[in-house]
Backbone as a printed PyTorch tensor [residue, N CA C, xyz], in Angstrom:
tensor([[[  0.7930,  -1.0650,   0.3010],
         [ -0.0460,   0.0110,   0.1280],
         [  0.7210,   1.3530,  -0.0020]],

        [[  2.0830,   1.0760,   0.2960],
         [  2.7670,   2.5090,   0.7440],
         [  3.3140,   2.5150,  -0.5460]],

        [[  3.8870,   1.5720,  -1.3390],
         [  4.4340,   1.7800,  -2.8160],
         [  3.4060,   2.3830,  -3.5360]],

        [[  2.3380,   2.1540,  -3.3260],
         [  1.2340,   2.3600,  -4.0880],
         [  0.9730,   4.1210,  -4.2090]],

        [[  0.8460,   4.3120,  -2.6590],
         [  0.6030,   5.8390,  -2.3910],
         [  2.1990,   6.7310,  -2.6890]],

        [[  2.9020,   5.8080,  -2.8360],
         [  4.3920,   6.8020,  -3.0090],
         [  4.3040,   7.0690,  -4.6940]],

        [[  3.5150,   5.9670,  -5.2510],
         [  3.8580,   5.8960,  -6.8130],
         [  2.8810,   7.0480,  -7.3600]],

        [[  1.7350,   7.1590,  -6.4560],
         [  0.3800,   8.3330,  -6.9290],
         [  1.1690,   9.7980,  -6.7900]],

        [[  2.0010,   9.8500,  -5.4520],
         [  2.5350,  11.0400,  -4.8720],
         [  3.6160,  11.3180,  -6.4340]],

        [[  4.4210,  10.6290,  -6.8230],
         [  5.6120,  10.7650,  -7.7330],
         [  4.6730,  11.5770,  -8.9440]],

        [[  3.7010,  10.4810,  -9.1160],
         [  2.9890,  10.6870, -10.6330],
         [  2.4390,  12.3800, -10.6680]],

        [[  1.5860,  12.7710,  -9.5130],
         [  0.9770,  13.8420,  -9.0940],
         [  2.1290,  15.1670,  -9.0880]],

        [[  3.4290,  14.7970,  -8.5030],
         [  4.2840,  15.9210,  -8.4490],
         [  4.7900,  15.9560, -10.0430]],

        [[  5.0600,  14.9530, -10.8820],
         [  5.6900,  14.9740, -12.2310],
         [  4.6410,  15.6920, -12.8790]],

        [[  3.1890,  15.5440, -12.8380],
         [  2.0800,  16.3260, -13.6840],
         [  2.4970,  17.7520, -13.3570]],

        [[  2.3640,  18.1660, -12.0140],
         [  2.1750,  19.5940, -11.7260],
         [  3.5430,  20.2640, -11.9070]],

        [[  4.5030,  19.6890, -12.1190],
         [  6.1720,  20.1500, -12.6120],
         [  6.0150,  20.2300, -13.9030]],

        [[  5.1490,  19.5810, -14.9770],
         [  5.0200,  19.5760, -16.0360],
         [  4.4270,  20.9610, -16.9390]],

        [[  4.0200,  21.5870, -15.8870],
         [  3.5120,  22.8370, -16.4850],
         [  4.2090,  23.9120, -16.0650]],

        [[  4.3800,  24.7350, -16.9020],
         [  5.3870,  25.9150, -16.9260],
         [  4.7890,  27.1860, -16.5240]],

        [[  5.2110,  27.9100, -15.3580],
         [  4.7950,  28.9850, -14.7100],
         [  5.4150,  30.3620, -15.8420]],

        [[  6.1820,  30.0860, -16.5210],
         [  6.8510,  31.3730, -17.1450],
         [  6.7910,  30.8650, -18.6820]],

        [[  5.8290,  30.0420, -19.2230],
         [  5.6510,  29.8450, -20.8040],
         [  5.6920,  30.8960, -21.3280]],

        [[  6.3240,  30.8850, -22.6890],
         [  6.7910,  31.9580, -23.8100],
         [  5.8010,  31.2350, -24.9330]],

        [[  5.0890,  32.0570, -25.6320],
         [  4.5630,  31.8630, -26.9380],
         [  4.4910,  33.0630, -27.5430]],

        [[  3.4590,  32.9530, -28.7160],
         [  3.2850,  34.0950, -29.7660],
         [  2.4120,  33.4810, -30.5560]],

        [[  1.1330,  34.4860, -30.6240],
         [ -0.0980,  34.2060, -31.5450],
         [ -0.3730,  35.4200, -32.3870]],

        [[ -0.9640,  35.1630, -33.7210],
         [ -1.2060,  36.3560, -34.6040],
         [ -2.3490,  36.9690, -34.3420]],

        [[ -2.5430,  38.0780, -34.0940],
         [ -3.4540,  39.0000, -33.6600],
         [ -3.9900,  40.0480, -34.6840]],

        [[ -5.1750,  40.0260, -35.6560],
         [ -5.1120,  41.1980, -36.2290],
         [ -5.3180,  42.4670, -35.5410]],

        [[ -5.0030,  43.4760, -36.4340],
         [ -5.0190,  45.0110, -36.1080],
         [ -4.2510,  45.6690, -36.8890]],

        [[ -4.3280,  47.0360, -36.6970],
         [ -3.7640,  47.8830, -37.8160],
         [ -2.8960,  49.4610, -37.2630]],

        [[ -3.2970,  49.7230, -35.7280],
         [ -2.6980,  50.9360, -35.2170],
         [ -2.3760,  50.3940, -33.9160]],

        [[ -1.8340,  51.7240, -33.0890],
         [ -1.3990,  51.7550, -31.6820],
         [ -2.7350,  51.5780, -31.1710]],

        [[ -3.6950,  51.9640, -31.2970],
         [ -5.0750,  51.9020, -30.2790],
         [ -5.3710,  50.5360, -30.3080]],

        [[ -5.2010,  49.4850, -31.2800],
         [ -5.5400,  48.1220, -31.6810],
         [ -4.3550,  47.5500, -30.5340]],

        [[ -3.1490,  48.2400, -30.5870],
         [ -1.8980,  47.6220, -29.5750],
         [ -2.3360,  47.7060, -28.1430]],

        [[ -3.0830,  48.8920, -27.8090],
         [ -3.5600,  49.0610, -26.4990],
         [ -4.4920,  48.1840, -26.2160]],

        [[ -5.6450,  48.3480, -26.9170],
         [ -6.4720,  47.2680, -26.7240],
         [ -6.0880,  45.7840, -26.5130]],

        [[ -5.4090,  45.2810, -27.3440],
         [ -4.7680,  43.7850, -27.2390],
         [ -4.0760,  43.4710, -26.3510]],

        [[ -3.0840,  44.3610, -25.8460],
         [ -2.1580,  43.7990, -24.7410],
         [ -2.8580,  44.1800, -23.7620]],

        [[ -3.9070,  45.2340, -23.4030],
         [ -4.7880,  45.1210, -22.4050],
         [ -5.5340,  44.0650, -21.9370]],

        [[ -6.3200,  43.4780, -23.0930],
         [ -7.1400,  42.1290, -22.8660],
         [ -6.2510,  41.0960, -22.5380]],

        [[ -5.1530,  41.0070, -23.3320],
         [ -4.4690,  39.7060, -22.8890],
         [ -3.5420,  39.8460, -21.2680]],

        [[ -3.2980,  40.9350, -20.9370],
         [ -2.7830,  41.1110, -19.5540],
         [ -3.6890,  40.8880, -18.3030]],

        [[ -4.8770,  41.1660, -18.8340],
         [ -6.2960,  41.1080, -18.1230],
         [ -6.6620,  39.7500, -17.9020]],

        [[ -6.0410,  38.6840, -18.8240],
         [ -6.5030,  36.9200, -18.3550],
         [ -5.5780,  36.8590, -17.3440]],

        [[ -6.3510,  36.1640, -16.5040],
         [ -5.5830,  35.7210, -15.3650],
         [ -4.5930,  34.7560, -15.8980]],

        [[ -3.2870,  34.8380, -15.3480],
         [ -1.8140,  34.0870, -15.3920],
         [ -1.3880,  34.6780, -16.7440]],

        [[ -1.6830,  35.8410, -17.1440],
         [ -0.7890,  36.4340, -18.2790],
         [ -0.0030,  37.3760, -17.6800]],

        [[  1.3650,  37.1260, -17.5980],
         [  2.4030,  38.1020, -16.9840],
         [  3.2640,  39.2080, -18.0170]],

        [[  2.9880,  38.8400, -19.1340],
         [  3.4130,  39.9170, -20.1290],
         [  2.7610,  39.4810, -21.4900]],

        [[  2.3080,  40.7890, -22.2370],
         [  1.7410,  40.9530, -23.5720],
         [  2.2990,  41.9850, -24.2920]],

        [[  2.8790,  42.0370, -25.3160],
         [  3.5360,  42.4750, -26.2720],
         [  3.2270,  42.4930, -27.8050]],

        [[  2.2530,  43.6580, -28.0780],
         [  1.4880,  43.2090, -29.7390],
         [  2.7550,  44.0050, -30.6730]],

        [[  3.0360,  43.5570, -31.7630],
         [  3.8200,  44.4050, -32.5890],
         [  2.8240,  45.0280, -33.8600]],

        [[  2.5060,  46.3410, -34.0960],
         [  1.6360,  46.4030, -35.1090],
         [  1.9430,  46.0000, -36.4960]],

        [[  3.3640,  45.9720, -36.7150],
         [  3.5600,  45.7400, -38.4220],
         [  3.6190,  44.2170, -38.4560]],

        [[  4.3450,  43.4400, -37.5370],
         [  4.1340,  42.0480, -37.6620],
         [  2.7080,  41.2910, -37.2480]],

        [[  1.9840,  42.0380, -36.1790],
         [  0.5270,  41.4930, -36.0570],
         [  1.3120,  40.0940, -34.8320]],

        [[  1.9110,  40.3640, -34.2690],
         [  2.4510,  39.2600, -33.3960],
         [  2.5340,  39.3850, -31.7480]],

        [[  1.8010,  38.8760, -31.3970],
         [  1.5660,  39.0720, -29.4760],
         [  2.4520,  38.0220, -29.3140]],

        [[  3.4460,  38.4350, -28.4530],
         [  4.1870,  37.7120, -27.7840],
         [  3.9030,  37.5990, -26.4180]],

        [[  4.1060,  36.4300, -25.5120],
         [  3.1920,  36.5350, -24.4450],
         [  4.1360,  35.5780, -23.3170]],

        [[  4.0190,  36.1710, -22.1210],
         [  4.5920,  35.0230, -21.0520],
         [  3.3870,  34.9220, -20.1840]],

        [[  3.2340,  33.5050, -19.8100],
         [  1.8950,  33.3710, -19.1780],
         [  2.3330,  32.1390, -18.2680]],

        [[  1.4000,  31.5430, -17.2550],
         [  1.5150,  30.8120, -16.4150],
         [  0.6550,  29.6810, -16.9380]],

        [[  0.9850,  28.6150, -17.5880],
         [  0.2710,  27.5220, -17.8570],
         [ -0.8400,  26.5170, -16.9100]],

        [[ -0.2560,  27.2060, -15.6050],
         [ -1.1550,  26.2290, -14.5770],
         [ -2.3770,  26.9360, -14.3280]],

        [[ -2.5620,  28.8120, -14.9430],
         [ -3.6650,  29.1590, -14.5530],
         [ -4.4260,  29.4530, -16.0940]],

        [[ -3.8220,  29.4490, -17.4560],
         [ -4.2960,  29.6500, -18.4350],
         [ -3.8030,  28.9370, -19.8440]],

        [[ -4.3930,  29.1410, -20.9330],
         [ -3.8380,  28.7240, -21.8270],
         [ -3.8350,  29.4270, -23.1880]],

        [[ -3.2380,  29.1560, -24.2440],
         [ -3.2790,  30.0130, -25.6130],
         [ -4.8060,  30.4120, -26.1910]],

        [[ -5.7280,  29.1800, -25.6300],
         [ -6.9620,  29.5280, -26.5020],
         [ -7.8810,  30.3430, -25.3940]],

        [[ -7.6900,  30.2810, -24.3650],
         [ -8.5460,  31.3300, -23.3100],
         [ -7.9300,  32.7720, -23.5630]],

        [[ -6.7350,  32.8770, -23.7860],
         [ -6.0350,  34.1260, -24.0120],
         [ -6.5100,  34.8140, -25.5430]],

        [[ -6.7060,  33.7130, -26.6000],
         [ -7.3450,  34.2050, -27.7400],
         [ -8.6470,  34.7750, -27.5450]],

        [[ -9.4660,  34.0700, -26.8640],
         [-10.5960,  34.3400, -26.3720],
         [-11.0790,  35.7070, -25.9580]],

        [[-10.2600,  35.9300, -25.0510],
         [-10.4500,  37.2510, -24.2300],
         [ -9.6850,  38.3990, -25.3900]],

        [[ -8.5490,  38.1230, -26.0920],
         [ -8.4800,  39.3890, -27.3420],
         [-10.0180,  39.3160, -28.1210]],

        [[-10.1540,  38.0280, -28.7510],
         [-11.2450,  38.2910, -29.2020],
         [-12.4920,  38.9200, -29.1120]],

        [[-12.5950,  38.8530, -27.6060],
         [-13.9520,  39.6790, -26.7210],
         [-13.6210,  41.1380, -27.1430]],

        [[-12.7200,  41.3420, -27.3150],
         [-12.4870,  43.1570, -27.4600],
         [-12.2960,  43.7320, -28.9750]],

        [[-12.5260,  42.4080, -29.9120],
         [-13.1540,  42.8930, -31.1510],
         [-11.5220,  42.4670, -32.0810]],

        [[-10.6070,  41.8110, -31.8680],
         [ -9.3350,  41.2100, -32.6170],
         [ -9.6850,  39.7510, -33.0380]],

        [[ -9.4270,  39.4270, -33.9690],
         [ -9.3270,  38.0010, -34.5490],
         [ -7.8120,  37.5260, -34.5230]],

        [[ -8.0420,  36.3930, -33.9390],
         [ -6.7820,  35.4370, -33.8310],
         [ -7.0070,  34.2890, -34.5960]],

        [[ -5.9040,  33.7040, -34.9800],
         [ -5.6680,  32.3510, -35.5630],
         [ -7.1340,  31.4190, -35.1710]],

        [[ -7.1020,  31.2030, -33.8950],
         [ -7.5230,  30.2840, -33.4100],
         [ -9.0540,  30.6930, -32.9930]],

        [[ -9.4460,  32.0770, -32.8170],
         [-10.6140,  32.8180, -32.4200],
         [-11.3010,  33.8800, -33.0740]],

        [[-12.2360,  33.9370, -33.9460],
         [-12.5160,  34.7370, -34.3670],
         [-13.3850,  35.8840, -33.7140]],

        [[-13.1990,  37.4290, -33.6240],
         [-14.1880,  37.8360, -33.1160],
         [-15.6830,  38.1310, -33.3170]],

        [[-16.5930,  38.1660, -32.5690],
         [-18.0100,  38.3520, -33.1210],
         [-17.8770,  39.4660, -33.7280]],

        [[-19.3800,  39.3570, -34.7050],
         [-19.2900,  40.8070, -35.2020],
         [-19.4190,  42.1160, -34.3750]],

        [[-20.2360,  41.9220, -33.1090],
         [-20.6680,  42.6830, -32.3020],
         [-19.6330,  43.4790, -31.5230]],

        [[-18.7240,  42.4580, -31.2640],
         [-17.0130,  42.8370, -30.6610],
         [-16.3090,  43.3060, -31.5050]],

        [[-16.5070,  43.1290, -33.0630],
         [-15.5540,  43.8980, -34.0260],
         [-16.1340,  45.2240, -34.1560]],

        [[-17.3270,  45.5320, -34.0980],
         [-17.9840,  46.5110, -34.2630],
         [-17.7720,  47.5110, -33.1770]],

        [[-17.4270,  47.1530, -32.3710],
         [-17.2910,  47.9270, -30.9180],
         [-15.7470,  48.8920, -31.1620]],

        [[-15.0270,  48.3520, -31.8300],
         [-13.7800,  49.2180, -31.7680],
         [-13.9420,  50.3060, -32.7020]],

        [[-12.8780,  51.1000, -32.5640],
         [-13.1070,  52.4960, -32.9960],
         [-12.9750,  52.3750, -34.7770]],

        [[-13.4790,  53.1820, -35.5610],
         [-13.4950,  53.2290, -37.1130],
         [-12.5200,  53.0450, -37.5520]],

        [[-11.0520,  53.6830, -36.6610],
         [ -9.9960,  53.6280, -37.4010],
         [ -8.8060,  52.1430, -37.2250]],

        [[ -9.9700,  51.3010, -36.4070],
         [ -9.0930,  49.9920, -36.1310],
         [-10.1050,  48.7330, -36.8510]],

        [[-10.7700,  49.2280, -37.9170],
         [-11.5850,  48.3060, -38.6470],
         [-10.5720,  47.7540, -39.8170]],

        [[ -9.9360,  46.8860, -39.1350],
         [ -8.4730,  45.9460, -39.9180],
         [ -9.4040,  44.7510, -40.9910]],

        [[-10.8940,  44.4680, -41.0550],
         [-11.3420,  43.6160, -41.7580],
         [-11.6880,  44.5400, -43.0940]],

        [[-11.2330,  45.8910, -42.8660],
         [-11.9770,  47.1070, -43.9250],
         [-10.4310,  47.2570, -44.9250]],

        [[-10.6210,  46.9450, -46.1900],
         [ -9.4220,  47.0250, -46.9360],
         [ -8.9350,  48.5530, -47.0560]],

        [[ -9.8680,  49.5650, -46.9930],
         [ -9.5530,  51.0250, -47.1260],
         [ -9.0640,  51.3410, -45.9670]],

        [[ -9.4950,  50.8340, -44.5390],
         [ -8.8680,  51.5070, -43.3710],
         [ -7.3230,  50.9070, -43.2440]],

        [[ -6.9300,  49.5670, -43.9130],
         [ -5.6940,  49.0310, -43.7670],
         [ -4.9240,  49.5310, -44.8410]],

        [[ -5.5350,  50.1180, -45.9580],
         [ -4.4360,  50.8240, -46.8050],
         [ -4.1910,  52.4790, -46.0820]],

        [[ -5.3750,  52.9990, -45.5720],
         [ -4.5310,  54.3940, -44.7450],
         [ -3.8820,  53.9800, -44.0410]],

        [[ -3.5950,  53.0210, -43.2050],
         [ -2.4930,  52.7430, -42.3900],
         [ -1.0760,  52.5600, -42.7830]],

        [[ -1.0740,  52.1660, -44.0930],
         [  0.1720,  51.5280, -44.7600],
         [  0.7930,  52.7330, -45.4730]],

        [[ -0.0180,  54.0980, -45.4800],
         [  0.5360,  55.2820, -46.0450],
         [  1.2920,  56.0400, -45.1690]]])
């Protein structure tokens, strides 16, 4: 019986330590300007477990440091999509997308073109 308990304790310890409290990842997030940057970073950082979120306007890459024990990339993507920005994994609802400032309408080719000039 002691061997079984010891084995269970070792397995639980291994599973617990398998999750990284400072995991690093990046996801692609659609946006066009510095207002988008602020909104995307704020949404990501407000996700429980996210320690750092930096979005690049030019590459659309959101670099993250997060605690895998508290969150995952799907939850972070959902939080970003909830403020109106599409990710590869989660698309923002029309309601969320329509709530962003007119200058941030990244699905509109004219707006995207304006930001490239």
